[in-house]
DOROKOL-427871 format. One line per field, with one value per residue (C-alpha): x, y, z; residue number from 1; residue in three letters. Coordinates in Angstrom, 1 decimal, padded with zeros to 4 digits. Each point is the difference from the previous one (the first is absolute). Layout:
<pts>
px: c(X	...)
py: c(Y	...)
pz: c(Z	...)
seq: c(NUM	...)
type: c(ala	...)
</pts>
This chain:
<pts>
px: c(191.1	-003.5	-000.6	-002.0	-002.6	-001.8	-003.0	-003.7	001.1	001.7	003.9	001.8	003.3	001.6	001.6	-001.0	-000.1	-002.8	-001.3	-003.0	-000.5	-002.4	002.4	003.7	001.9	002.8	002.6	003.1	-000.4	-000.1	-002.9	-000.2	-003.2	-002.2	-003.1	-003.7	-001.1	000.0	003.4	001.6	-001.8	001.2	003.6	000.1	-001.7	003.2	001.7	-001.5	-002.3	-001.8	-001.5	-002.2	-001.0	-003.3	000.2	-003.7	000.3	002.7	002.7	003.7	003.1	003.7	001.2	000.7	003.3	000.6	003.1	000.7	-000.6	001.7	-001.1	001.4	-001.2	-003.4	-000.3	001.5	-002.3	-003.1	000.9	000.6	-002.0	-001.6	-000.6	-001.3	-003.1	000.4	-001.7	001.8	003.0	-002.4	-001.5	003.5	001.0	-003.0	000.8	003.6	-001.4	-002.3	002.9	002.6	-002.2	000.3	003.8	002.1	002.5	003.2	-001.4	000.2	-003.2	000.3	-002.4	-000.7	-002.3	-000.6	-000.4	000.3	-001.4	-003.4	000.7	000.2	003.7	000.7	003.0	-000.5	002.5	001.8	-002.3	-003.1	001.5	001.5	-003.7	-001.0	003.2	002.7	002.1	-000.5	002.2	-002.3	000.9	-002.5	000.7	-001.8	-001.9	002.8	002.7	002.1	-000.7	-000.5	-002.0	001.6	-000.4	002.6	000.9	001.1	001.9	001.7	001.1	001.4	001.9	-001.8	000.3	000.2	003.7	-000.4	000.8	-002.1	001.4	001.0	-003.2	-002.3	-001.6	-001.0	-003.0	000.6	-002.1	000.9	002.3	001.9	-001.4	-001.2	-003.8	-000.2	000.0	003.0	000.3	001.7	003.5	-000.6	-002.6	003.0	001.0	-003.1	-000.2	003.5	-001.2	-003.2	000.3	-000.2	-002.3	001.5	000.6	-003.0	-002.3	001.2	-000.7	-003.5	-000.7	001.1	-002.5	-002.7	000.7	000.3	-003.4	-001.6	001.7	-001.4	-003.5	-000.1	001.3	003.6	002.4	003.3	001.6	003.0	001.2	001.7	002.1	-001.4	001.6	001.7	003.4	-000.1	-003.4	001.6	002.2	-002.2	-003.1	002.1	001.7	-003.6	-001.2	002.7	-000.6	-003.7	000.8	001.9	-003.2	-002.3	-001.6	000.3	-003.6	000.4	002.8	002.3	002.5	002.1	001.8	003.3	000.8	002.5	002.3	000.4	001.3	003.7	-000.9	-002.1	002.7	002.6	-002.0	-001.0	-003.7	-001.9	-003.4	-002.1	001.8	-002.3	-003.0	-003.6	-000.7	002.7	002.1	002.5	-001.4	001.6	001.8	-002.4	001.0	-001.8	000.4	-002.4	-002.8	-003.7	-003.0	-001.7	003.1	001.0	003.3	-000.5	002.7	-001.6	001.4	-001.9	-001.4	-003.0	-003.2	-000.3	003.5	003.7	001.6	000.8	-000.3	003.2	002.4	000.7	003.2	002.7	000.0	003.5	-000.7	-003.1	001.8	002.9	-002.2	-002.2	002.9	001.7	-003.0	-000.9	003.7	-000.2	-003.3	-002.3	-003.0	-001.1	-003.5	000.1	-002.6	-000.8	-003.1	000.7	000.8	003.6	000.6	-001.3	002.2	003.0	-000.6	-000.7	003.3	002.0	-001.4	000.8	003.5	000.5	-000.8	002.9	000.5	000.2	-002.2	-002.1	001.0	-001.2	-002.8	-002.4	-002.8	-000.4	000.8	-003.1	-001.2	-002.4	-003.0	000.7	-002.8	000.7	001.9	001.3	-001.6	003.5	000.9	-002.9	001.3	003.4	-001.5	-000.5	002.9	002.3	-002.0	-000.9	-003.1	-002.5	-000.8	-003.2	-002.6	-003.4	-001.6	002.4	-001.7	-003.4	001.3	002.3	-001.8	-001.3	003.4	001.6	-002.1	000.8	003.8	000.6	-002.8	000.1	002.9	-002.8	-000.8	003.2	-000.6	-000.6	000.3	-000.9	-001.5	002.8	002.7	-001.9	-000.5	003.8	000.8	000.8	-000.7	-002.4	000.4	-002.5	000.0	-001.3	002.9	-001.7	-000.1	-000.1	-003.2	-002.1	001.6	-003.3	000.5	-003.5	-000.3	003.1	-001.5	-003.2	002.2	001.9	-003.2	-002.0	002.4	-002.9	-000.4	-002.4	-002.7	000.3	001.8	001.1	-002.6	001.4	003.4	003.0	001.9	-001.9	002.2	002.4	-002.4	000.5	-002.3	-000.7	002.2	002.8	-000.4	-000.1	003.1	001.9	-000.6	000.9	002.1	001.9	001.3	001.2	001.9	001.4	001.2	001.4	-002.7	-002.2	000.4	-001.1	-003.0	-002.3	-002.2	-001.8	001.5	001.6	003.1	-000.6	-000.2	-003.5	-000.5	-003.5	-002.8	-003.6	-002.0	-003.3	-000.9	000.9	002.1	-000.4	-003.8	-000.3	-000.9	003.3	-001.2	-000.5	003.7	001.1	-002.6	001.5	002.3	001.2	-002.3	003.0	003.6	002.2	003.8	001.8	-003.4	-000.6	-002.8	001.9	-003.1	-003.8	-002.5)
py: c(037.3	000.2	002.7	003.0	001.3	003.4	000.2	001.7	003.5	002.7	-000.3	003.0	-001.1	003.2	-002.2	001.6	-003.6	-001.0	003.1	-001.6	-003.8	-002.0	-002.6	-000.2	-003.1	000.1	-002.9	000.3	003.9	000.7	000.5	-003.0	000.9	003.0	000.3	-001.2	-002.5	-002.7	000.7	000.1	-003.3	-001.6	001.3	-001.4	-003.2	-002.0	002.1	-002.1	001.0	003.3	002.2	002.9	003.5	001.0	003.8	000.4	003.0	001.6	001.9	-001.0	002.2	-000.7	000.6	003.7	001.4	002.8	001.8	002.2	-001.1	000.5	-003.3	-000.2	003.5	-001.1	-002.8	002.2	003.0	-002.2	-000.4	003.8	003.1	000.9	003.6	-000.2	002.0	002.4	003.1	002.4	000.3	-000.4	-003.2	-001.5	001.1	-001.5	-003.3	000.3	000.7	-003.1	-002.1	001.3	-000.9	-003.8	000.0	-001.7	002.5	000.4	-001.0	002.4	001.1	-001.0	000.5	002.1	000.8	003.5	002.5	003.8	000.8	-000.8	002.4	003.0	-000.5	000.6	-002.0	-001.4	000.7	-001.8	002.1	-001.6	-003.4	001.2	001.0	-003.8	-002.0	002.2	-002.8	-002.7	000.4	000.3	-000.5	000.2	-000.1	001.9	-002.1	000.3	-001.0	003.0	002.1	-001.0	001.7	-000.3	001.3	001.7	-003.3	-001.5	003.0	000.0	-003.5	000.6	003.1	002.3	003.7	003.5	-000.8	-003.4	000.6	-001.6	-003.3	-000.4	-000.7	001.0	002.9	000.7	002.4	003.0	002.7	003.7	-000.6	-002.8	-002.7	-003.3	000.0	-003.7	-000.6	-001.5	-000.8	-002.7	-001.0	002.0	-002.9	-002.1	002.2	-001.1	-003.6	-000.7	000.6	-002.2	-003.7	-002.0	-002.8	-003.4	-002.6	-002.0	003.1	000.8	-003.4	000.0	003.3	-001.5	-002.9	002.3	002.2	-003.2	-001.2	003.4	000.1	-003.4	001.0	002.6	-002.5	001.2	-002.8	001.9	003.0	002.3	001.0	003.3	001.2	003.2	003.0	-002.3	-001.0	-003.6	-000.7	-001.7	-002.5	-000.8	-000.9	-002.0	-001.8	-000.7	-001.3	-002.4	-001.5	-000.2	-001.5	-002.7	-000.9	000.3	003.1	002.2	-000.3	002.2	000.8	002.7	002.2	001.9	003.2	000.8	003.1	002.5	-000.5	-003.7	000.6	-000.5	-003.2	-001.4	000.5	-001.5	-003.1	000.0	000.4	001.0	001.0	-003.1	-002.4	-002.3	-002.4	000.1	001.2	002.4	002.0	003.0	003.2	003.2	002.6	002.4	003.7	003.2	002.9	002.3	000.2	000.1	002.2	000.2	001.0	002.4	-001.6	-001.4	001.7	002.3	001.8	003.2	001.2	-001.5	002.0	002.9	-001.0	001.1	-003.4	-003.0	-002.8	-001.9	-002.6	-002.8	-000.8	001.9	-000.2	-001.3	-002.7	-001.1	-000.3	-001.9	-002.4	-000.8	-000.6	-002.2	-002.0	-000.7	-000.8	-002.7	-001.6	001.9	001.9	003.2	000.7	003.8	002.1	003.0	002.3	003.3	000.9	001.1	-003.2	-002.1	001.9	-000.6	-003.8	-000.1	001.7	-002.3	-003.2	001.4	000.9	-003.5	-001.4	001.8	000.1	-003.8	-002.9	000.6	-002.0	-003.8	000.0	-002.8	002.5	003.6	003.1	001.7	003.4	-000.3	002.4	002.2	002.2	003.1	000.3	002.6	-000.9	-000.1	-002.8	-002.4	-001.5	-000.8	-002.9	-002.0	001.1	-001.0	-003.1	001.3	-001.4	002.5	-001.5	002.1	-000.2	001.1	000.4	002.9	001.9	000.2	000.3	003.1	001.7	002.8	000.7	-000.5	002.7	002.3	-000.6	-000.8	001.9	-000.4	-002.6	-002.6	-000.3	-002.3	-001.5	-003.7	-000.1	-003.5	000.3	002.4	-002.6	-003.0	001.8	000.7	-003.7	-000.1	-002.9	000.7	-002.0	000.9	-000.5	001.6	001.5	-001.7	001.0	003.4	-000.8	-003.3	-003.3	-000.8	000.4	000.3	003.8	000.4	-001.6	002.2	003.1	-001.0	-000.4	002.9	002.5	000.6	-000.7	-002.9	002.7	000.9	003.3	001.8	-000.4	-001.5	-000.5	002.1	000.5	-002.8	000.0	-002.0	-002.8	-003.6	-002.8	-002.9	-002.3	002.5	000.5	-003.7	-000.6	002.7	-002.2	-003.3	000.3	003.2	-001.3	-003.2	001.9	002.1	-003.0	-001.9	-002.6	000.9	-003.7	-001.5	002.1	002.9	-002.1	-003.2	-001.8	-003.4	-000.6	003.1	-000.2	-000.7	003.1	001.3	001.9	-001.2	003.3	001.1	002.0	000.2	003.1	-000.2	000.2	002.2	003.8	001.8	001.6	-003.4	-001.3	000.9	-002.4	-003.0	-002.4	-003.5	-003.0	-002.3	000.4	-002.7	000.1	-002.8	-001.7	-000.3	001.8	002.6	001.9	-000.6	002.5)
pz: c(073.1	-001.7	-002.7	001.1	-002.3	000.5	-002.2	-000.6	000.2	-002.1	000.3	-001.2	-000.9	-001.3	-002.6	-003.5	-001.5	002.2	001.9	001.6	000.7	001.9	001.8	000.9	001.1	002.6	000.9	002.0	000.4	-003.6	-002.6	-002.3	-002.0	-000.6	-002.2	000.0	002.5	-002.5	-001.2	003.4	000.9	-003.1	000.4	003.7	-000.6	000.1	002.7	002.8	002.8	-000.3	002.6	-000.8	001.3	-001.4	-000.4	-000.1	-002.3	001.9	-002.0	000.4	-000.8	000.4	003.4	000.6	001.0	002.3	-001.5	003.0	003.4	003.4	001.2	003.6	000.6	-001.2	002.5	002.8	-000.7	000.3	003.7	000.7	000.4	-003.2	-000.8	-003.6	-000.7	003.1	-001.3	002.6	002.3	002.9	-001.3	-000.4	003.4	001.4	-001.5	001.4	003.4	000.0	-001.2	002.4	003.1	-001.2	-000.2	002.8	001.5	-001.8	-003.4	-003.1	-001.5	-003.7	-002.9	-003.1	-003.0	000.8	-002.8	000.7	-003.3	001.6	002.7	-002.4	-000.5	003.8	001.2	003.5	002.7	003.1	002.3	-001.5	001.0	003.4	001.1	000.0	000.2	001.7	001.5	-002.7	-003.0	-003.0	-003.8	-002.7	-003.5	-002.6	-002.5	-002.7	002.4	-000.7	003.1	003.6	002.9	003.5	003.3	002.3	001.8	-003.3	-001.0	003.3	-000.4	-003.4	001.5	-002.7	001.0	-001.6	-000.7	-001.7	-003.8	-002.7	-001.2	-003.6	-001.9	002.8	001.9	003.6	-000.2	002.5	001.5	-000.1	003.0	-001.7	002.2	-001.6	-000.6	000.1	-003.7	-001.6	-003.7	-002.1	001.4	003.3	000.8	000.8	002.9	001.7	-001.2	001.2	003.7	-000.3	000.7	-003.3	-000.7	000.8	-002.9	001.5	000.0	-003.5	-001.3	001.6	-001.7	-003.4	000.6	000.8	-003.1	-002.3	001.1	-000.7	-003.5	-000.8	000.9	-002.8	-002.6	000.1	-000.7	-000.4	001.7	-000.6	003.5	000.2	002.9	001.7	001.5	002.6	-001.3	001.5	-001.4	-003.2	001.7	002.9	-002.2	-002.3	003.0	001.4	-003.4	-000.3	003.5	-000.9	-003.4	001.9	002.1	-003.1	001.2	-002.9	-001.4	-003.0	-002.4	001.3	-001.9	002.7	-000.8	001.7	002.0	-001.4	003.1	-001.0	-003.7	000.9	002.1	-002.9	-002.6	002.2	000.4	-003.7	000.5	-003.2	-000.7	-000.8	002.5	001.8	-000.9	-000.8	003.5	001.0	-002.3	000.3	-001.8	-000.6	002.2	001.6	000.1	000.9	-002.4	001.9	002.5	-000.3	-001.2	003.3	001.8	-002.7	-000.3	-003.7	-002.1	-002.6	-003.0	000.9	003.2	001.8	-000.4	002.3	001.5	-000.6	000.3	-002.4	002.4	000.8	-001.4	002.4	-001.9	-001.7	-003.8	-000.1	002.5	-001.8	-003.3	001.6	001.8	-003.1	-002.0	002.6	000.5	-003.6	-000.9	002.6	-001.2	002.6	-001.4	001.8	001.2	000.9	001.8	-001.8	000.4	-001.5	-003.5	000.8	001.9	-002.9	-002.5	002.2	000.3	-003.8	-000.6	002.4	-001.7	-003.4	001.1	001.4	-003.4	-001.5	-003.9	-000.5	001.0	003.3	003.0	-000.1	002.7	000.8	000.6	-001.2	002.0	001.3	001.5	003.1	000.0	-003.0	001.4	-002.1	-003.2	-002.3	-003.3	-001.7	002.3	-000.6	-003.1	001.7	001.9	-002.9	-001.8	003.0	000.8	003.6	001.7	001.3	003.4	001.0	002.6	-001.4	003.4	000.5	-002.8	001.7	003.5	-000.9	-002.9	002.3	001.4	-003.4	-001.4	002.8	-000.1	-003.8	-001.8	-003.7	000.1	001.2	-003.8	000.2	003.4	000.3	-003.8	-000.5	-003.4	-001.4	001.4	-001.6	-003.3	-000.2	000.4	003.7	002.2	003.0	003.1	002.6	003.8	003.1	002.1	003.1	002.8	-001.5	-001.7	000.2	-001.1	-001.8	-003.7	-001.1	001.1	-002.0	-003.1	000.6	000.2	-003.2	-001.9	001.3	001.5	002.6	003.8	000.7	000.4	-003.7	000.6	-002.0	-002.8	-003.1	001.8	000.9	-003.2	-001.6	-003.1	002.0	000.9	-000.9	-001.2	002.4	-002.1	000.1	003.7	000.8	-002.3	002.1	003.0	-001.9	-003.1	000.7	003.4	-001.5	-002.5	002.7	002.0	-003.2	000.2	-002.9	-001.3	003.4	001.3	-000.8	-002.5	000.2	-002.9	-000.5	002.1	002.1	003.8	001.2	002.0	-000.2	001.7	000.0	000.6	001.7	-003.2	-003.6	-000.6	-003.7	000.4	003.0	-000.1	000.6	003.0	001.6	-000.6	003.5	001.6	-001.9	002.1	-000.2	000.9	-000.5	-000.6	-001.5	000.2	-001.9	-000.7	003.7	002.0	002.1	001.0	000.0	001.2)
seq: c(1	2	3	4	5	6	7	8	9	10	11	12	13	14	15	16	17	18	19	20	21	22	23	24	25	26	27	28	29	30	31	32	33	34	35	36	37	38	39	40	41	42	43	44	45	46	47	48	49	50	51	52	53	54	55	56	57	58	59	60	61	62	63	64	65	66	67	68	69	70	71	72	73	74	75	76	77	78	79	80	81	82	83	84	85	86	87	88	89	90	91	92	93	94	95	96	97	98	99	100	101	102	103	104	105	106	107	108	109	110	111	112	113	114	115	116	117	118	119	120	121	122	123	124	125	126	127	128	129	130	131	132	133	134	135	136	137	138	139	140	141	142	143	144	145	146	147	148	149	150	151	152	153	154	155	156	157	158	159	160	161	162	163	164	165	166	167	168	169	170	171	172	173	174	175	176	177	178	179	180	181	182	183	184	185	186	187	188	189	190	191	192	193	194	195	196	197	198	199	200	201	202	203	204	205	206	207	208	209	210	211	212	213	214	215	216	217	218	219	220	221	222	223	224	225	226	227	228	229	230	231	232	233	234	235	236	237	238	239	240	241	242	243	244	245	246	247	248	249	250	251	252	253	254	255	256	257	258	259	260	261	262	263	264	265	266	267	268	269	270	271	272	273	274	275	276	277	278	279	280	281	282	283	284	285	286	287	288	289	290	291	292	293	294	295	296	297	298	299	300	301	302	303	304	305	306	307	308	309	310	311	312	313	314	315	316	317	318	319	320	321	322	323	324	325	326	327	328	329	330	331	332	333	334	335	336	337	338	339	340	341	342	343	344	345	346	347	348	349	350	351	352	353	354	355	356	357	358	359	360	361	362	363	364	365	366	367	368	369	370	371	372	373	374	375	376	377	378	379	380	381	382	383	384	385	386	387	388	389	390	391	392	393	394	395	396	397	398	399	400	401	402	403	404	405	406	407	408	409	410	411	412	413	414	415	416	417	418	419	420	421	422	423	424	425	426	427	428	429	430	431	432	433	434	435	436	437	438	439	440	441	442	443	444	445	446	447	448	449	450	451	452	453	454	455	456	457	458	459	460	461	462	463	464	465	466	467	468	469	470	471	472	473	474	475	476	477	478	479	480	481	482	483	484	485	486	487	488	489	490	491	492	493	494	495	496	497	498	499	500	501	502	503	504	505	506	507	508	509	510	511	512	513	514	515	516	517	518	519	520	521	522	523	524	525	526	527	528	529	530	531	532	533	534	535)
type: c(met	pro	thr	leu	ile	leu	tyr	asn	gly	pro	ile	tyr	thr	leu	asp	pro	gln	his	pro	val	val	arg	ala	val	ala	val	arg	asp	gly	arg	ile	ile	ala	val	gly	ser	glu	gly	his	val	gln	ala	ala	thr	ala	ser	ala	gly	arg	asn	glu	gly	ile	asn	leu	gln	gly	arg	ala	val	val	pro	gly	leu	thr	asp	ser	his	val	his	leu	thr	tyr	gln	gly	leu	ala	ser	gln	glu	leu	gln	leu	gly	gly	ala	arg	ser	ile	ala	glu	ala	val	gly	arg	val	ala	asp	his	ala	arg	ser	leu	pro	pro	gly	thr	trp	leu	arg	gly	gly	gly	trp	asp	his	ser	leu	trp	gly	gly	gln	trp	pro	ser	arg	ser	asp	leu	asp	ala	val	cys	gln	ala	thr	pro	ala	met	leu	leu	arg	lys	asp	gly	his	ser	ile	trp	val	asn	ser	ala	ala	leu	ala	leu	ala	gly	ile	ser	ala	asn	thr	pro	asp	pro	val	gly	gly	his	ile	gln	arg	asp	arg	asp	gly	ala	ala	thr	gly	ile	leu	leu	glu	ser	ala	ile	glu	leu	ile	arg	ala	glu	ala	pro	pro	ala	ser	pro	ala	glu	arg	arg	ala	ala	leu	arg	ile	ala	met	his	glu	ala	leu	ser	tyr	gly	ile	thr	ser	ile	his	ile	thr	pro	gly	ile	cys	pro	ser	asp	gly	glu	glu	thr	leu	ala	asp	leu	gln	val	met	arg	glu	his	asp	glu	val	arg	leu	arg	cys	leu	ala	his	leu	ser	ala	cys	asn	leu	asp	ala	ala	ile	ala	leu	gly	leu	arg	ser	gly	leu	gly	asp	gly	trp	leu	arg	ile	gly	gly	leu	lys	leu	phe	ala	asp	gly	ser	leu	gly	ser	glu	ser	ala	glu	met	leu	ser	his	tyr	glu	ser	arg	arg	his	leu	gly	met	ala	thr	ile	glu	arg	glu	val	leu	glu	ala	thr	val	ala	gln	ala	asn	ala	asn	gly	ile	ser	val	ala	ile	his	ala	ile	gly	asp	ala	ala	asn	arg	lys	val	leu	asp	ala	ile	glu	leu	ala	arg	gly	asp	gly	glu	pro	pro	ala	leu	ala	met	pro	asn	arg	ile	glu	his	cys	gln	val	leu	his	pro	gln	asp	ile	ala	arg	phe	ala	ala	leu	gly	val	ile	ala	ser	met	gln	pro	ile	his	cys	thr	ser	asp	met	ala	ile	ala	glu	ala	leu	trp	gly	val	arg	cys	ala	his	ala	tyr	ala	trp	arg	glu	leu	leu	ala	ser	gly	ala	thr	leu	ala	phe	gly	ser	asp	ala	pro	val	glu	thr	leu	asn	pro	trp	pro	gly	ile	his	ala	ala	val	thr	arg	gln	leu	pro	asp	gly	his	pro	lys	gly	gly	trp	his	pro	glu	gln	arg	leu	ser	ile	gly	glu	ala	ile	ser	ala	tyr	cys	ile	gly	pro	ala	ile	ala	ser	gly	glu	ala	gly	gln	lys	gly	arg	leu	ala	leu	gly	met	arg	ala	asp	met	ala	val	leu	thr	gly	asp	pro	phe	his	ser	ala	pro	gly	glu	leu	his	ala	ile	thr	ala	ala	met	thr	leu	val	gly	gly	lys	ile	ala	phe	glu	arg)
</pts>
């Protein structure tokens, strides 16, 4: 196998020993030399045949990691009705009507991405959908995946009536007469999903291939796959990835978290976090502590602004604490969804309790909290003290800042608190939460650096004291995720012996105006020293 040399461009290694070099050499999937072009040529002179990639001035960074993505859903959602950006219920219903006309009889209408915060906070209803697809059952996930909008046909198939009780950890929204409005939150979503025909294994694997290709097109070389609300998502995705691994179809490095319902089976089999190889490894146990901001189900320490409720816990404290302790004691880390300040505190308490008074559990990778969207200032330092990864999605900050202001008020000073977390010593691992948001990491990097929308709003950035530098933001997509997956010695930096995962970019993020960062993407993506994508 020849040695591959990338040269003639700034290569940002994220290695403090050699932060910027002009050439890097790769052999057998590993980096064997970094430095000036002359140094790399001399270092590889006796290594046999060389091949070169002339960067022609293009910048290179380590391959990016998406630390929180629903990969199967990302691929499936790309083939379903998209309601993102609809500015009114009428616009959303118009899209539904157009889509319904194209469906064969007996097919469920599926889609999502709607955001009622763009509709003045008005929730849609079953009657809105009934007007355009009365006979076709329709299920449309809100953009955050924590509530669903359905029509009367779907409610009837699920047997949901005025007498149907709320399931544990869920809520059926009702009108004044007690009838279901067509909005179901959290675990109540499963009442509908149980009636809809699931995607077949072949359809799921096709969706994974679509999503992997898209990820590579942005310079993403690793992903942390997290189960969604659907309880079977974890084992199905892991099973699909194993089949794809056997057929050499896993094109980027995957860390697959387990669903909570699989904990006992995983322990019985002796599975531990970190099991696997360089392409597919088992991550942590995914749990949900609360809901979401947009669905007003994030659990808060004090009432939402202009409301008299605290959101909702989706797991009882005792169950949360027992599950964390059981997982950690058996070598399985936890990755726990927590949005509100109350939920984050409960999760930190549970992780601290699992540590006990002696040595913390021996884990191949750290425990982590997913989202950490709003924190009580007293809890920020606890992330570093407990070794908990702050797995966050910076694009949520700019997407949700208006509704966060409306629902959280002054608490927003500690929302998406990247600077405070980093300053306290915590590790940040950034991702997208796709398909909730775009899989493209560059709008996320833009949001982390500017805390502005691409149009520059608000001027100066929203709570700009929480902004990151471009180096810190890219590190949170490279080094932080490698720490989170227990692979800091393998990837995240371009240094001797590290895996040769890197992205050749269309622009230089370290020399671009902050407002232009969202427009950067990958010109070429290499995984293990092989070109996996070329624009």
